[in-house]
MARFITI-298103 format. One record per residue (C-alpha): residue number from 0; x, y, z. Coordinates in nm, 2 decimals. Example, Ala and Ser with C-alpha at 12.3 -4.5 7.8 and 13.67 -1.06 7.14 Angstrom:
<pts>
k, c1, c2, c3
0, 1.23, -0.45, 0.78
1, 1.37, -0.11, 0.71
</pts>
This chain:
<pts>
k, c1, c2, c3
0, 3.71, 11.94, 13.68
1, 3.50, 11.90, 13.36
2, 3.27, 12.15, 13.19
3, 2.91, 12.14, 13.30
4, 2.60, 12.25, 13.12
5, 2.33, 12.41, 13.32
6, 1.99, 12.57, 13.26
7, 1.95, 12.95, 13.33
8, 1.68, 13.00, 13.58
9, 1.59, 13.33, 13.41
10, 1.57, 13.25, 13.03
11, 1.57, 12.87, 13.07
12, 1.84, 12.84, 12.80
13, 2.14, 12.61, 12.84
14, 2.48, 12.76, 12.93
15, 2.82, 12.60, 13.00
16, 3.04, 12.65, 13.30
17, 3.40, 12.56, 13.21
18, 3.69, 12.43, 13.43
19, 3.85, 12.78, 13.44
20, 3.52, 12.92, 13.55
21, 3.49, 12.67, 13.83
22, 3.85, 12.75, 13.94
23, 3.77, 13.13, 13.96
24, 3.45, 13.07, 14.16
25, 3.64, 12.84, 14.40
26, 3.92, 13.10, 14.44
27, 3.68, 13.38, 14.54
28, 3.46, 13.15, 14.74
29, 3.12, 13.19, 14.56
30, 2.89, 12.92, 14.42
31, 2.86, 12.88, 14.04
32, 2.60, 13.11, 13.88
33, 2.24, 13.01, 13.82
34, 2.19, 13.26, 13.54
35, 2.35, 13.25, 13.20
36, 2.61, 13.51, 13.10
37, 2.36, 13.71, 12.89
38, 2.10, 13.73, 13.16
39, 2.36, 13.82, 13.42
40, 2.48, 14.11, 13.20
41, 2.13, 14.23, 13.15
42, 2.06, 14.22, 13.52
43, 2.37, 14.43, 13.59
44, 2.28, 14.68, 13.32
45, 1.94, 14.72, 13.47
46, 2.10, 14.83, 13.79
47, 2.29, 15.11, 13.61
48, 2.07, 15.42, 13.61
49, 2.28, 15.72, 13.54
50, 2.17, 15.91, 13.23
51, 1.80, 16.01, 13.29
52, 1.78, 16.32, 13.51
53, 1.48, 16.45, 13.71
54, 1.41, 16.73, 13.94
55, 1.31, 16.61, 14.29
56, 1.32, 16.76, 14.64
57, 1.62, 16.67, 14.86
58, 1.60, 16.65, 15.24
59, 1.58, 17.03, 15.26
60, 1.29, 17.05, 15.02
61, 1.50, 17.22, 14.76
62, 1.44, 17.10, 14.40
63, 1.76, 16.95, 14.27
64, 1.87, 16.76, 13.96
65, 1.88, 16.38, 14.05
66, 1.90, 16.04, 13.89
67, 1.61, 15.94, 14.11
68, 1.25, 15.99, 13.99
69, 1.04, 16.22, 14.22
70, 0.82, 15.92, 14.29
71, 1.11, 15.68, 14.38
72, 1.08, 15.59, 14.75
73, 1.43, 15.70, 14.85
74, 1.58, 15.97, 15.06
75, 1.82, 16.20, 14.88
76, 2.08, 16.45, 15.01
77, 2.27, 16.71, 14.82
78, 2.61, 16.58, 14.72
79, 2.78, 16.83, 14.95
80, 2.59, 16.69, 15.25
81, 2.61, 16.33, 15.15
82, 2.99, 16.34, 15.12
83, 3.03, 16.54, 15.44
84, 3.05, 16.44, 15.81
85, 2.71, 16.59, 15.89
86, 2.55, 16.25, 15.91
87, 2.64, 15.89, 15.98
88, 2.52, 15.61, 15.76
89, 2.58, 15.37, 16.04
90, 2.31, 15.53, 16.24
91, 2.07, 15.35, 16.01
92, 2.22, 15.01, 16.10
93, 2.00, 14.72, 16.19
94, 2.03, 14.37, 16.34
95, 2.00, 14.10, 16.08
96, 1.68, 13.90, 16.10
97, 1.75, 13.53, 16.02
98, 1.38, 13.46, 15.97
99, 1.36, 13.68, 15.66
100, 1.53, 13.68, 15.32
101, 1.85, 13.89, 15.30
102, 1.73, 14.09, 14.99
103, 1.40, 14.18, 15.16
104, 1.60, 14.34, 15.45
105, 1.85, 14.50, 15.21
106, 1.56, 14.66, 15.02
107, 1.44, 14.82, 15.34
108, 1.79, 14.95, 15.42
109, 1.83, 15.09, 15.06
110, 1.52, 15.29, 15.10
111, 1.60, 15.43, 15.44
112, 1.97, 15.54, 15.40
113, 2.01, 15.87, 15.21
114, 2.16, 15.86, 14.87
115, 2.33, 16.15, 14.69
116, 2.12, 16.32, 14.42
117, 2.39, 16.25, 14.16
118, 2.71, 16.04, 14.14
119, 2.98, 16.29, 14.05
120, 3.30, 16.43, 14.18
121, 3.10, 16.75, 14.24
122, 3.40, 16.95, 14.38
123, 3.57, 16.92, 14.04
124, 3.28, 17.05, 13.83
125, 3.24, 17.41, 13.71
126, 2.91, 17.52, 13.56
127, 2.83, 17.16, 13.48
128, 2.53, 17.08, 13.70
129, 2.34, 16.87, 13.45
130, 2.59, 16.59, 13.43
131, 2.63, 16.25, 13.61
132, 2.90, 16.00, 13.66
133, 3.16, 16.27, 13.58
134, 3.46, 16.45, 13.71
135, 3.68, 16.75, 13.61
136, 3.43, 16.93, 13.39
137, 3.40, 17.30, 13.29
138, 3.10, 17.45, 13.11
139, 2.95, 17.11, 13.02
140, 2.60, 17.00, 12.97
141, 2.44, 16.65, 12.97
142, 2.76, 16.46, 12.99
143, 2.75, 16.10, 13.13
144, 3.03, 15.87, 13.22
145, 3.28, 16.14, 13.13
146, 3.58, 16.33, 13.26
147, 3.82, 16.61, 13.18
148, 3.61, 16.81, 12.94
149, 3.55, 17.17, 12.87
150, 3.28, 17.35, 12.67
151, 3.11, 17.02, 12.57
152, 2.76, 16.87, 12.56
153, 2.58, 16.54, 12.50
154, 2.86, 16.29, 12.58
155, 2.84, 15.92, 12.68
156, 3.15, 15.75, 12.80
157, 3.41, 16.00, 12.69
158, 3.73, 16.14, 12.84
159, 3.94, 16.45, 12.76
160, 3.76, 16.67, 12.52
161, 3.72, 17.04, 12.43
162, 3.46, 17.23, 12.23
163, 3.28, 16.92, 12.11
164, 2.92, 16.79, 12.10
165, 2.75, 16.45, 12.06
166, 3.03, 16.20, 12.12
167, 3.00, 15.84, 12.24
168, 3.29, 15.62, 12.35
169, 3.55, 15.88, 12.25
170, 3.87, 16.01, 12.40
171, 4.11, 16.31, 12.35
172, 3.92, 16.51, 12.09
173, 3.86, 16.87, 12.00
174, 3.60, 17.04, 11.78
175, 3.44, 16.71, 11.70
176, 3.07, 16.64, 11.65
177, 2.84, 16.33, 11.62
178, 3.13, 16.09, 11.67
179, 3.15, 15.73, 11.78
180, 3.48, 15.58, 11.90
181, 3.70, 15.87, 11.81
182, 4.05, 15.90, 11.95
183, 4.28, 16.20, 11.93
184, 4.08, 16.37, 11.65
185, 4.04, 16.73, 11.56
186, 3.74, 16.84, 11.36
187, 3.60, 16.49, 11.30
188, 3.23, 16.52, 11.21
189, 2.97, 16.25, 11.16
190, 3.25, 15.99, 11.18
191, 3.31, 15.66, 11.35
192, 3.62, 15.45, 11.46
193, 3.87, 15.71, 11.36
194, 4.20, 15.77, 11.53
195, 4.45, 16.06, 11.51
196, 4.25, 16.22, 11.23
197, 4.20, 16.58, 11.13
198, 3.92, 16.74, 10.92
199, 3.74, 16.42, 10.83
200, 3.37, 16.40, 10.76
201, 3.12, 16.12, 10.73
202, 3.41, 15.87, 10.75
203, 3.47, 15.53, 10.92
204, 3.78, 15.33, 11.03
205, 4.04, 15.59, 10.95
206, 4.39, 15.61, 11.11
207, 4.62, 15.91, 11.08
208, 4.42, 16.07, 10.80
209, 4.33, 16.43, 10.72
210, 4.10, 16.61, 10.48
211, 3.88, 16.31, 10.40
212, 3.51, 16.29, 10.31
213, 3.30, 15.97, 10.31
214, 3.60, 15.74, 10.34
215, 3.65, 15.41, 10.50
216, 3.96, 15.19, 10.59
217, 4.22, 15.45, 10.50
218, 4.56, 15.47, 10.67
219, 4.77, 15.79, 10.67
220, 4.59, 15.94, 10.37
221, 4.50, 16.29, 10.28
222, 4.26, 16.46, 10.03
223, 4.02, 16.17, 9.96
224, 3.65, 16.17, 9.88
225, 3.47, 15.84, 9.89
226, 3.81, 15.67, 9.90
227, 3.92, 15.84, 9.58
228, 4.24, 16.06, 9.59
229, 4.24, 16.43, 9.48
230, 4.49, 16.70, 9.47
231, 4.48, 16.95, 9.75
232, 4.33, 17.21, 9.52
233, 4.07, 16.97, 9.38
234, 3.97, 16.85, 9.72
235, 3.93, 17.20, 9.86
236, 3.72, 17.30, 9.57
237, 3.50, 16.99, 9.61
238, 3.45, 17.05, 9.98
239, 3.34, 17.41, 9.91
240, 3.06, 17.26, 9.70
241, 2.93, 17.05, 9.98
242, 2.68, 17.22, 10.21
243, 2.72, 17.09, 10.56
244, 2.48, 17.35, 10.71
245, 2.17, 17.19, 10.54
246, 1.99, 16.92, 10.73
247, 1.86, 16.77, 10.41
248, 2.21, 16.76, 10.26
249, 2.36, 16.62, 10.58
250, 2.12, 16.32, 10.57
251, 2.20, 16.27, 10.20
252, 2.57, 16.26, 10.28
253, 2.51, 16.01, 10.56
254, 2.31, 15.78, 10.35
255, 2.55, 15.80, 10.06
256, 2.85, 15.72, 10.29
257, 2.67, 15.43, 10.45
258, 2.61, 15.28, 10.10
259, 2.97, 15.34, 10.00
260, 3.10, 15.17, 10.32
261, 2.93, 14.84, 10.22
262, 3.17, 14.80, 9.93
263, 3.47, 14.76, 10.16
264, 3.57, 14.48, 10.39
265, 3.55, 14.50, 10.77
266, 3.77, 14.31, 11.02
267, 3.58, 14.04, 11.21
268, 3.64, 14.23, 11.54
269, 3.74, 14.58, 11.64
270, 4.04, 14.48, 11.85
271, 4.40, 14.60, 11.89
272, 4.67, 14.41, 12.08
273, 4.42, 14.15, 12.22
274, 4.61, 13.83, 12.29
275, 4.43, 13.50, 12.36
276, 4.11, 13.70, 12.39
277, 3.75, 13.68, 12.25
278, 3.49, 13.95, 12.21
279, 3.49, 14.29, 12.05
280, 3.63, 14.64, 12.11
281, 3.92, 14.49, 12.31
282, 4.23, 14.70, 12.34
283, 4.56, 14.60, 12.51
284, 4.41, 14.28, 12.65
285, 4.54, 13.94, 12.75
286, 4.32, 13.64, 12.83
287, 4.01, 13.85, 12.81
288, 3.72, 13.63, 12.69
289, 3.36, 13.68, 12.60
290, 3.39, 14.05, 12.68
291, 3.32, 14.38, 12.50
292, 3.46, 14.73, 12.53
293, 3.75, 14.65, 12.76
294, 4.08, 14.84, 12.77
295, 4.40, 14.72, 12.93
296, 4.29, 14.41, 13.12
297, 4.41, 14.06, 13.19
298, 4.23, 13.74, 13.29
299, 3.88, 13.88, 13.26
300, 3.57, 13.71, 13.14
301, 3.20, 13.80, 13.08
302, 3.27, 14.17, 13.13
303, 3.20, 14.49, 12.93
304, 3.25, 14.86, 12.93
305, 3.57, 14.86, 13.13
306, 3.73, 15.15, 12.97
307, 3.92, 15.31, 13.26
308, 4.19, 15.04, 13.24
309, 4.38, 14.80, 13.45
310, 4.14, 14.52, 13.54
311, 4.27, 14.18, 13.64
312, 4.11, 13.85, 13.75
313, 3.75, 13.97, 13.71
314, 3.43, 13.80, 13.60
315, 3.09, 13.95, 13.52
316, 3.21, 14.31, 13.57
317, 3.04, 14.61, 13.40
318, 3.06, 14.98, 13.36
319, 3.38, 15.12, 13.50
320, 3.72, 15.00, 13.62
321, 4.05, 15.16, 13.74
322, 4.31, 14.94, 13.91
323, 4.06, 14.67, 14.00
324, 4.12, 14.30, 14.07
325, 3.92, 14.00, 14.19
326, 3.58, 14.16, 14.11
327, 3.27, 13.95, 14.05
328, 2.92, 14.03, 13.95
329, 2.96, 14.41, 13.99
330, 2.88, 14.73, 13.80
331, 3.04, 15.07, 13.84
332, 3.30, 14.98, 14.10
333, 3.67, 15.07, 14.06
334, 3.96, 15.29, 14.16
335, 4.18, 15.05, 14.36
336, 3.92, 14.78, 14.44
337, 3.99, 14.43, 14.53
338, 3.78, 14.13, 14.62
339, 3.45, 14.30, 14.56
340, 3.14, 14.10, 14.48
341, 2.78, 14.17, 14.40
342, 2.82, 14.55, 14.44
343, 2.72, 14.88, 14.27
344, 2.90, 15.21, 14.28
345, 3.18, 15.15, 14.52
346, 3.52, 15.31, 14.49
347, 3.85, 15.23, 14.68
348, 3.69, 14.93, 14.85
349, 3.81, 14.58, 14.94
350, 3.65, 14.27, 15.07
351, 3.29, 14.40, 15.03
352, 2.98, 14.21, 14.92
353, 2.63, 14.33, 14.84
354, 2.71, 14.70, 14.89
355, 2.59, 15.02, 14.73
356, 2.76, 15.35, 14.76
357, 3.03, 15.23, 15.00
358, 3.36, 15.40, 14.94
359, 3.71, 15.38, 15.10
360, 3.59, 15.08, 15.31
361, 3.66, 14.71, 15.36
362, 3.49, 14.41, 15.51
363, 3.13, 14.52, 15.46
364, 2.83, 14.30, 15.39
365, 2.49, 14.43, 15.28
366, 2.57, 14.79, 15.34
367, 2.45, 15.12, 15.19
368, 2.64, 15.45, 15.19
369, 2.90, 15.34, 15.45
370, 3.23, 15.52, 15.40
371, 3.57, 15.49, 15.57
372, 3.47, 15.19, 15.78
373, 3.51, 14.82, 15.83
374, 3.32, 14.52, 15.97
375, 2.96, 14.64, 15.91
376, 2.66, 14.43, 15.82
377, 2.34, 14.61, 15.72
378, 2.53, 14.93, 15.83
379, 2.56, 14.80, 16.19
380, 2.91, 14.80, 16.33
381, 3.07, 14.48, 16.46
382, 3.40, 14.36, 16.59
383, 3.62, 14.17, 16.34
384, 3.54, 13.84, 16.51
385, 3.17, 13.91, 16.52
386, 3.16, 14.02, 16.16
387, 3.34, 13.71, 16.02
388, 3.12, 13.48, 16.22
389, 2.79, 13.65, 16.13
390, 2.87, 13.68, 15.76
391, 2.92, 13.31, 15.72
392, 2.59, 13.25, 15.90
393, 2.41, 13.49, 15.67
394, 2.55, 13.34, 15.35
395, 2.43, 13.00, 15.47
396, 2.08, 13.14, 15.55
397, 2.06, 13.31, 15.21
398, 2.05, 12.97, 15.05
399, 1.81, 12.82, 15.31
400, 1.57, 13.12, 15.28
401, 1.61, 13.26, 14.93
402, 1.44, 13.57, 14.80
403, 1.17, 13.47, 14.55
404, 1.06, 13.72, 14.29
405, 0.73, 13.74, 14.11
406, 0.85, 13.50, 13.83
407, 0.95, 13.24, 14.09
408, 1.32, 13.29, 14.05
409, 1.53, 13.22, 14.36
410, 1.80, 13.47, 14.47
411, 2.05, 13.31, 14.70
412, 2.40, 13.39, 14.80
413, 2.60, 13.42, 14.47
414, 2.32, 13.60, 14.28
415, 2.32, 13.97, 14.21
416, 2.06, 14.21, 14.34
417, 1.70, 14.12, 14.23
418, 1.54, 14.33, 13.96
419, 1.25, 14.40, 14.19
420, 1.45, 14.61, 14.44
421, 1.63, 14.82, 14.18
422, 1.60, 15.20, 14.23
423, 1.55, 15.24, 13.85
424, 1.30, 15.12, 13.60
425, 1.43, 14.92, 13.30
426, 1.39, 15.21, 13.05
427, 1.58, 15.44, 13.28
428, 1.89, 15.23, 13.27
429, 2.18, 15.11, 13.06
430, 1.98, 14.79, 12.98
431, 1.74, 14.98, 12.75
432, 2.04, 15.13, 12.57
433, 2.20, 14.80, 12.48
434, 1.90, 14.56, 12.50
435, 1.60, 14.78, 12.39
436, 1.27, 14.62, 12.45
437, 0.90, 14.73, 12.46
438, 0.73, 14.77, 12.80
439, 0.55, 14.44, 12.77
440, 0.87, 14.24, 12.72
441, 1.04, 14.42, 13.01
442, 0.76, 14.34, 13.24
443, 0.74, 13.98, 13.13
444, 1.11, 13.95, 13.22
445, 1.05, 14.07, 13.57
446, 1.17, 14.43, 13.52
447, 0.97, 14.75, 13.60
448, 0.89, 15.03, 13.36
449, 0.85, 15.41, 13.37
450, 0.56, 15.53, 13.16
451, 0.63, 15.86, 12.98
452, 0.53, 16.19, 13.13
453, 0.28, 16.33, 12.87
454, 0.38, 16.68, 12.97
455, 0.71, 16.62, 12.79
456, 0.54, 16.53, 12.46
457, 0.38, 16.85, 12.35
458, 0.37, 17.00, 12.00
459, 0.67, 17.19, 11.88
460, 0.65, 17.56, 11.90
461, 0.88, 17.61, 11.60
462, 0.96, 17.45, 11.26
463, 1.33, 17.42, 11.25
464, 1.48, 17.58, 10.93
465, 1.67, 17.35, 10.71
466, 1.99, 17.55, 10.70
467, 2.18, 17.67, 11.01
468, 2.22, 18.01, 10.84
469, 1.85, 18.07, 10.87
470, 1.83, 17.98, 11.24
471, 1.76, 18.28, 11.47
472, 1.83, 18.32, 11.84
473, 1.46, 18.28, 11.91
474, 1.51, 17.90, 11.87
475, 1.66, 17.91, 12.22
476, 1.31, 17.98, 12.36
477, 1.14, 17.72, 12.14
478, 1.01, 17.38, 12.24
479, 1.13, 17.13, 11.98
480, 1.00, 16.78, 11.93
481, 1.22, 16.47, 11.86
482, 1.13, 16.32, 11.52
483, 1.21, 15.97, 11.66
484, 1.06, 15.94, 12.01
485, 0.84, 16.24, 12.01
486, 0.98, 16.38, 12.33
487, 1.04, 16.76, 12.36
488, 1.39, 16.90, 12.38
489, 1.55, 17.25, 12.38
490, 1.87, 17.40, 12.27
491, 2.12, 17.59, 12.49
492, 2.33, 17.89, 12.38
493, 2.66, 17.70, 12.37
494, 2.53, 17.44, 12.12
495, 2.37, 17.70, 11.90
496, 2.69, 17.89, 11.88
497, 2.88, 17.56, 11.81
498, 2.64, 17.47, 11.52
499, 2.69, 17.81, 11.37
500, 3.07, 17.81, 11.41
501, 3.09, 17.46, 11.26
502, 2.82, 17.51, 10.99
503, 2.62, 17.22, 11.12
504, 2.24, 17.20, 11.10
505, 2.01, 17.18, 11.41
506, 1.95, 16.82, 11.51
507, 1.60, 16.69, 11.48
508, 1.63, 16.43, 11.76
509, 1.66, 16.47, 12.13
510, 2.00, 16.40, 12.28
511, 1.90, 16.05, 12.41
512, 1.79, 15.93, 12.07
513, 2.10, 16.08, 11.91
514, 2.32, 15.88, 12.16
515, 2.11, 15.57, 12.11
516, 2.16, 15.60, 11.74
517, 2.53, 15.59, 11.78
518, 2.52, 15.30, 12.02
519, 2.32, 15.10, 11.77
520, 2.60, 15.15, 11.52
521, 2.82, 14.94, 11.75
522, 2.83, 14.57, 11.69
523, 2.62, 14.38, 11.94
524, 2.76, 14.21, 12.25
525, 2.74, 13.87, 12.07
526, 2.97, 13.65, 11.88
527, 2.87, 13.46, 11.57
528, 3.02, 13.20, 11.34
529, 3.07, 13.33, 10.98
530, 3.28, 13.26, 10.67
531, 3.56, 13.49, 10.58
532, 3.46, 13.67, 10.26
533, 3.83, 13.65, 10.14
534, 3.97, 13.31, 10.23
535, 3.65, 13.12, 10.29
536, 3.76, 12.99, 10.63
537, 3.53, 12.97, 10.94
538, 3.58, 13.26, 11.18
539, 3.43, 13.42, 11.48
540, 3.29, 13.77, 11.45
541, 3.05, 14.02, 11.60
542, 2.89, 14.07, 11.26
543, 2.59, 13.84, 11.23
544, 2.59, 13.62, 10.92
545, 2.28, 13.79, 10.78
546, 2.44, 14.14, 10.79
547, 2.53, 14.29, 10.45
548, 2.89, 14.39, 10.54
549, 3.19, 14.22, 10.37
550, 3.38, 14.07, 10.67
551, 3.73, 13.93, 10.66
552, 3.92, 13.73, 10.92
553, 4.20, 13.93, 11.09
554, 4.48, 13.78, 10.87
555, 4.30, 13.87, 10.54
556, 4.21, 14.21, 10.66
557, 4.57, 14.29, 10.77
558, 4.70, 14.17, 10.43
559, 4.46, 14.38, 10.23
560, 4.37, 14.69, 10.43
561, 4.59, 14.76, 10.72
</pts>
């Protein structure tokens, strides 16, 4: 079969379906996509609402922390009740109506079946109520997509940490702060892409280093400042002269380090042991193409943020994975899943399509919240024979009577859930994190938008002192105002004590803007053609040609830096 070029029905741009793609679609028995890879990714991201928390009443009327806005038309249960045997999701089952579009009926089911207030392994959490998409936490606050942490706050996609704050995409760290892509580090502050480092500050791309300040690209070095070596005594004396506790000085150090970094070459991609693969932030991968932030995977394409390892034979897969295979057009499904299509938040599932919150189940179609069951359609139980026969009829009907959104886009079998029936607004989801747009652009693309609550944008009640030494306990009662988005935020006792212990100034931005700032330091989920600054050959890279960094192809980088 030859490659085919088609027009995306969303953005109207041309995209190519290659022979290997057709073979995958044929194997899993789905039609080829009608949306381009970028629009498919954006659509999945817009169905990932996990990091904006609200207070809303559950079924008992009690006000609980939830990922659903109080105005969202959904029924919510406490996590304890939702995961219990007190209720039966199949009692909400309904007969399929062949005169109406599937997604219209699914929207009604989604709004009627109760959802848990949060998506956590709540029984493994100790004093960590204000977290979501987490497990095995103790004394943690505002952690998202995280597990196995203690005394930590403000994490995004992290695992195994202790006594740390403000980390993004980091694993196995202790006493770290404001870090991006840190691995096995101790006391790494204001640093990025560092592995097995100790006592490093304002540094980038270090491996096996210690006692470094403002450095980039070093391997197994010690006592360096802005890449210049010092004796131990000289280094320690210089560090004493730096004042980390001053916010003004901290910003000065960050700006000086960023300018310094531009003098040194970068590798075209942030990859390690990625064979026959394309994309960025790929680790231990084989045949992983057009993908980003994937760890330990094989035969995967158009996928991203699969950091929990062991994915195989998957396309268009986002958000989470652990021992998953034959997954297509899904987000946040994993933990021993197989043959899962068009789903969101399903664990230990097999042979399920268009399902949300269905765990430890198989052979489900269009279900919500069904657990430990098989052969259900719209939460209604069938025999195996009835199920198989009815599913084929529904798939055929989905193409004959497609769901049409307000922009005239047709949703048939093989398309992901429409934006219009999503429980979250665009700016409440992962989409706004990685593809930030203004309200007008989001609406023009068929997404919804959550206007700000003006009660959260009041004047600050305190001017934050420049130096942490001048901060008193009364700041814990103060209302602070983010210098970027203008939203109010507050401090908790644990973080104030952390700042004092580490001699770190009080942040001037809310935790969401701090996390977004780190995400924006990541290279985009795009691939460009660019000339290697060393050998002059054409290369592929995630650094756009107009960016100021010096970029080398992998061979030149390995010869000069690694």
